[in-house]
Each structure stands twice: as C-alpha cells, then as structure tokens.
C-alpha positions as CSV (number, residue, x, y, z in Angstrom):
1,M,17.4,18.0,-28.7
2,K,18.1,15.7,-31.7
3,N,18.0,12.7,-29.3
4,I,14.6,13.8,-27.9
5,H,13.0,13.9,-31.4
6,L,14.5,10.5,-32.3
7,S,13.0,9.0,-29.1
8,L,9.5,10.5,-29.8
9,Y,9.6,9.2,-33.4
10,L,10.6,5.7,-32.1
11,I,7.6,5.7,-29.7
12,L,5.1,6.8,-32.4
13,G,6.5,4.3,-34.9
14,L,6.2,1.4,-32.5
15,L,2.7,2.3,-31.4
16,I,1.6,2.5,-35.1
17,L,3.2,-0.8,-36.1
18,A,2.0,-2.6,-32.9
19,P,-0.4,-5.5,-33.5
20,Q,-3.9,-4.8,-32.3
21,K,-4.5,-8.3,-30.7
22,T,-2.2,-8.1,-27.7
23,Q,-2.5,-8.1,-24.0
24,A,-4.1,-5.2,-22.3
25,Q,-2.1,-2.1,-21.4
26,S,-1.0,-1.3,-17.8
27,L,-0.1,1.6,-15.6
28,R,3.1,1.4,-13.5
29,I,3.6,3.5,-10.4
30,S,6.7,3.4,-8.2
31,Y,9.1,5.0,-5.7
32,Y,12.0,6.3,-7.7
33,G,15.3,7.4,-6.1
34,E,19.0,7.3,-6.2
35,T,19.2,6.9,-2.4
36,V,16.7,7.2,0.5
37,T,17.6,10.9,0.6
38,H,17.1,11.5,-3.2
39,Y,13.5,10.4,-3.3
40,G,10.8,10.7,-6.0
41,L,8.0,9.1,-7.9
42,K,7.8,7.5,-11.3
43,T,4.8,6.6,-13.5
44,A,4.6,4.8,-16.9
45,Y,2.0,3.7,-19.3
46,E,2.9,0.3,-20.7
47,Y,1.8,-0.7,-24.2
48,P,2.6,-4.3,-25.4
49,I,3.9,-4.5,-28.9
50,F,4.4,-8.3,-28.7
51,S,3.0,-10.9,-26.4
52,K,3.3,-14.7,-26.3
53,I,1.9,-17.3,-23.9
54,K,3.6,-20.7,-23.7
55,E,0.8,-23.3,-23.6
56,R,2.8,-25.9,-21.7
57,N,3.4,-23.9,-18.5
58,Q,1.4,-20.7,-19.1
59,S,4.5,-18.5,-18.9
60,R,4.2,-15.2,-20.7
61,K,6.8,-13.2,-22.7
62,M,6.2,-9.6,-23.7
63,L,7.9,-6.8,-25.4
64,L,6.5,-3.4,-24.2
65,I,7.0,0.2,-25.0
66,A,6.4,2.5,-22.0
67,P,6.4,6.3,-22.0
68,S,7.4,7.3,-18.5
69,A,8.0,10.3,-16.3
70,A,9.9,10.5,-13.0
71,L,10.2,13.4,-10.6
72,Y,12.7,13.4,-7.7
73,R,14.3,15.8,-5.2
74,H,17.9,16.0,-4.2
75,P,17.4,18.1,-1.0
76,R,19.3,21.5,-0.9
77,N,20.5,20.9,-4.4
78,H,17.9,20.4,-7.2
79,F,14.6,18.9,-8.4
80,G,14.8,16.5,-11.3
81,I,12.4,15.5,-14.1
82,I,13.1,12.6,-16.3
83,I,11.0,11.8,-19.4
84,A,11.8,8.6,-21.2
85,P,10.4,6.1,-23.7
86,E,11.3,2.6,-22.3
87,L,11.6,-0.6,-24.4
88,I,11.0,-3.5,-22.0
89,Y,11.4,-7.3,-22.3
90,R,9.3,-9.0,-19.6
91,R,8.8,-12.6,-18.7
92,I,6.3,-13.9,-16.2
93,G,7.0,-17.6,-15.3
94,K,4.6,-20.3,-14.4
95,R,4.9,-19.5,-10.6
96,S,4.1,-15.8,-11.4
97,T,7.7,-14.6,-11.0
98,L,8.5,-11.6,-13.0
99,F,11.8,-10.7,-14.7
100,E,12.3,-7.7,-16.9
101,A,15.2,-5.9,-18.7
102,G,15.3,-3.0,-21.0
103,I,16.7,0.3,-22.3
104,A,15.5,3.9,-22.3
105,T,16.6,7.1,-24.0
106,A,15.7,9.8,-21.5
107,Y,15.6,13.6,-21.4
108,F,16.7,14.9,-18.0
109,R,15.9,18.5,-16.7
110,Y,16.9,19.7,-13.3
111,F,16.0,22.9,-11.5
112,L,18.4,24.2,-8.9
113,E,17.0,24.7,-5.4
114,G,17.4,28.1,-3.8
115,S,18.0,31.5,-5.4
116,T,20.4,31.8,-8.3
117,Y,21.9,35.0,-9.7
118,Q,23.9,36.1,-12.7
119,V,25.9,39.2,-13.3
120,T,24.4,41.5,-16.0
121,G,26.3,43.5,-18.6
122,N,26.5,46.6,-16.3
123,G,27.8,44.6,-13.3
124,E,24.6,44.2,-11.3
125,L,23.1,40.9,-10.0
126,E,20.0,39.6,-11.6
127,R,17.9,36.7,-10.3
128,V,17.7,33.7,-12.7
129,R,14.3,32.0,-12.4
130,Y,14.1,28.2,-13.0
131,A,17.9,27.9,-13.2
132,G,19.2,24.5,-14.0
133,G,20.2,22.4,-17.0
134,N,19.3,19.8,-19.5
135,A,20.9,16.5,-20.2
136,F,20.6,13.2,-22.2
137,L,20.2,10.2,-19.9
138,P,20.6,6.8,-21.7
139,T,19.6,4.1,-19.3
140,V,19.7,0.3,-19.0
141,F,17.8,-1.6,-16.3
142,A,16.8,-5.0,-14.9
143,G,14.1,-5.9,-12.5
144,I,12.3,-8.7,-10.7
145,G,8.9,-9.1,-9.1
146,Q,5.8,-11.1,-8.6
147,D,2.5,-11.1,-10.6
148,V,-0.2,-11.6,-8.0
149,R,-3.2,-11.1,-10.3
150,H,-4.8,-14.4,-9.2
151,A,-5.3,-12.8,-5.7
152,L,-5.4,-9.0,-6.5
153,P,-5.3,-7.1,-9.8
154,F,-1.6,-6.0,-9.8
155,A,2.0,-7.1,-9.9
156,W,4.8,-5.7,-7.7
157,Y,8.4,-5.2,-8.9
158,T,11.8,-3.7,-8.1
159,R,14.2,-2.5,-10.7
160,L,17.8,-1.3,-10.8
161,N,18.5,1.5,-13.3
162,I,22.0,2.4,-14.5
163,S,22.1,5.7,-16.4
164,Q,24.8,8.0,-17.8
165,Q,24.1,11.8,-17.6
166,R,25.6,13.6,-20.6
167,P,26.8,16.3,-20.2
168,Y,27.7,16.6,-16.5
169,N,30.1,19.5,-16.0
170,T,32.7,18.8,-18.7
171,S,32.2,15.0,-19.0
172,S,29.5,12.5,-17.9
173,L,28.2,11.0,-14.7
174,T,27.0,7.4,-14.1
175,R,23.9,7.3,-11.9
176,F,22.3,4.4,-10.2
177,S,18.6,4.5,-9.2
178,L,16.1,2.1,-7.7
179,E,12.4,1.7,-8.4
180,I,10.0,-0.2,-6.2
181,G,6.4,-0.2,-7.3
182,A,3.3,-1.8,-8.7
183,I,1.9,-2.6,-12.2
184,F,-1.9,-2.2,-12.6
185,P,-3.3,-3.8,-15.7
186,F,-6.3,-2.3,-17.6
187,K,-9.1,-4.7,-18.2
188,K,-9.7,-5.9,-21.8
189,Q,-12.6,-4.3,-23.6
C-alpha cells in the first residue's frame, strides 16, 4: 500500500512541476498480454513533462508520464487489473521511427475465476466473493514503432514489458508481456 501512495504522489508532483509549453498530450490504446492465450487491453494517457526538437533533422525527444490501466484474462485461472504510472523516454527520428524505454511502479489485483470457498469457524463452507490477491509489479520496458502522422493522425508501436510480481506465493515471479497498439495525439488548443 505504501508503494501505491508513493506512485500517486510521484504522478501528481510531475504533473504540477511540468512545463506548460510542451507537446500535446496523447492517448495510447493497445493489445496487452503475456501470450496469445492470456489476452487483454491496455490504455494510457500520456502527458509530456519535457520535449525537445532537434532543428537539424527534426527528430524529437520526449520525457512522458503516463497513468495507465491494463485488464487481461488468464482463462480458467484469473482476471487481472494493472494500474501504473509510467515514466517514458521516447525518441522519434527523422524517418519517423519511434524508440521508447521506461519504468513503471504498478499495482496488480487479480480475481480468481470460478467459485472459491473457505471453511468457517464452525466447520462449514462459505463462498468467498471476489477472491484473489494484490501485488506490487515493478516493470521495465522497451519499444519500437513508427510515427505516421504525416499520413494519418497516429503512431503505432510494440513494446516488451518485464515485470516482477511481489509477492507470488512465498517469493516473486518474473512476468513478460507484450503490447501492440496505437498512440493518438490530441490537437493543440
């Protein structure tokens, strides 16, 4: 719980301290899953806290903060919800190639699929609604893509996430997940 509060304070602090004359915000929507059978959806609202355009070749470098939420399903096991503030470094080159890397401190909540029961004090079975667990899910990621705004108003990307679920049983579990999606910029006012 302490890690969740720290993450929320980090997001609020970066939003307050962010310069006002930056590139417009964007919305990111993607497929999110560990494998084809563990499928889901992820969305994020990207807010630039630093942006620089190199005059010589028009390449762009950005530092973004992105509150995100992912939902996925592990069939016949559980449903997962991941809420994370992401800190992203993104570079878009002169040929519109996109590279990004970053970190996230995530809160992970899973709900077991199917009926779950527990034994009461007098030895009877009682159904447990919304059975599952909570975990801390620190994540690092790297991604590539293409900014196609000259033709259409979006960029596509793919990203590999490496996370460590803590706790998992009595230790931790390293998880790999993939994102494939699009970034839709908001127009400047």
